[in-house]
N, C-alpha and C positions, 0 to 999 in steps of 0.2 A: 504494500500500500504506500502511496506517495505521501510525503508530508504536505500539509496544507497550512498556509499562514492565514490566521484569521484576523490579522491586523490589530490585535489587542495585546501584542507582545508575547503571544504564545504560539507554539506550533502544535497542531493537532496531529498525533500519530496514533492511529487506531482509536481506542476509547480514552486514552490519556492525553493530557496536554503538558508539554515541556516548555518552561520559560525559554524564550529565544536568547535572552541575555546570558543565562547560565550556560547554555550550550555554546555560545560564542566565547565565553570566558574559558571554558574547558578546551575548546579548539585553539584558542590563543595560547593557553599554557602548553598544550601539546606541541604547537608550532615553535614556541620559545625553546622547549626542551630539544626538539629535533634540530633546530638551528644551532643550539649550543653543542650538541654532539657532532654536527657537521663541522663546526669551527674547530673543535678539539681534534677531530680526525685530521683535518687539514693541517693544523699546527704540528701534530705528530709526524705527518708525512714530510713537512718542511724540515723538521729536525732530522729525520732519517736521511733525507736528501742531502742536507748540509753536511752530515757526517761522512758522506761518500765523496764529496768534492774536496780534493786537496788544496791547500793554500787559499782557503776561503778567507777573504779579508773582512767582510761585513756579514752580519747574520740577518739583515732585514730580508723580507721575502723577495723584493725586486733583485737584490744582489745575488741571492741564492739561485733564483731562476736564471739570471743572466750568466753567472759563472757555470751553472750546470749545463746550459746550452753550449757555451764555448767549449767546455770539457768534452761533451759528447761529440761535437763537430770535430775536435782535434783527434779523438779516437776513431771516428769514422774515416777521416783522411788517412790515418795511420794504417787502418785495416785495408783500405784501398791500395795503399802503397805496398803493404806486405803481400796482398793478393797479386799485385803486378809482378813483384819479385818472384813469387811462387810460380806464376805463369811462365816467366822467363826461364826459371830453373827447370820447370817441367818440360819446356820446349827443348832446352839443352840436353836434358836426359833422353828425351825421345830421339833427338838427333844422334846422340851417342849410341843408343841402342840400335837405331837404324843402320848407322855406320858399322857397328860391330856385326850385325846380321849380314851385311854385304861382304865384309871381310871373311866371315865364316863360310858364306856361300861360295865366294871366289876360291878360297882355299880348298874347300871340299870339291868343287868342280875341277880345279887343277889336279888334285890328288886322284880324283876319279878318272879323269881323262889320261893321266900318266899311267894308270894301271891297265888301260886298254891297249892290247898289243897293236902295233901299227901293221897294217897289211901292205 
């Protein structure tokens, strides 16, 4: 059943009437508590983030976010650099393996053909 506002400061729900003012106060208190929990969680996460960032100069939220962003970007660049080196090394290894395979095949072919009697 949907609540009906009878414009006398009460909300009719079924056979009972609930004062709208008390309902609004309860909702306001719930909202205040929910907002307080949200802010506490946000502050805990900022403290946690600030503990992960080395050489943090200031502890205000703006500085923590800015330094965290810079720190992450530096590490992303470093990862890309290392992946590039890894790719270069991988290519060098592949080239060496390919060269070694060619040497083995040529050696095997030379040995094989030297074992065949000439007619």
